[in-house]
C-alpha positions, 0 to 999 in steps of 0.5 A: 389784485395788488398788495402793499409789500409792507403792510399786506393791505389791498391797494387800489393805486400804486402806493398803499392808502394805510402806509404809504408803501409800494405795490408787491410784485406780483407772483409768477403762478401760485397764491401769494398770502398777503404779508410775504408769507407762503410763495410757490415758486415756478416750477414747483418742488425740485429735489437737489441732485446727489439726494442727501448730503450729510451736513459738513458741521457736527460731531467729527470723531478724532482719528485714532479712537478716544483720548483722555485729554493730558491723560496716557495714550491708548496702549500704554498701561495706567500704572508703573512696570513695577507696581504692576509686578507687585500686585501679581503677588497681592492675591496670589493666584488671583491677581496672577490670572487677571494680570495675565488676561487683561491688557495690555499688561499681558503682552508684558513679559516681565509682568507674565513672569511675576504673575506664572510666578504667582500662580506656580508659587500658589500652587505649590503652597497648596501642595505643601498645606496637603503634605502637612495635613496628611502628616499630621494624621501620622503625628496625631497618634504620637502621645504628648509630641504629636500635637506640638508638632502639628502645631509647629509644622503649621506655624511654620508653613504659614509664617513661611508662606507669609515671609516669602509673599512679602519678599516677592512682593518687595523684590518685585516692587523694586524692580528686581526680578527674583527667580524662585528655585523650581518654580521660577524657571517655569514662570520664565519657560511660560512668559 
């Protein structure tokens, strides 16, 4: 039985009585649906050689990993060295430890020096406050002048700590490597 290639109606002759189109060529095996539907090819299903092939288009990861457009290259610090060195002193032991652990800052020798100096300075301040606390137990028994001396010692320690903290941050920010006595050489050895 022949069908019209244009409209799919059954044909009696070479031309369709409905639209005047020519007859469709008969398929060589399998079912042929009127209107050009599914047609089984001779030989049935054939698998492509080589199995599954990854499509050539699609997501391609750039070599070297993700890089933010216009941003710093991978491995380069996001902040300037002098700012990082000053921030090592910001919260003394806390920021000192942070910059010793966080890459790429832990690879920079100057940043490591300032981080170790900040940590050792904090340890020295804790030791000084413990000594002041012990001395205050002795001074409390001196009538009249004992309490004044205790207040003077704690005021000097507090102002000295604040002044040293600001001084070290200022020097580090201005790209000056200020080495504290006793503590600085220890920090240089560790860095």
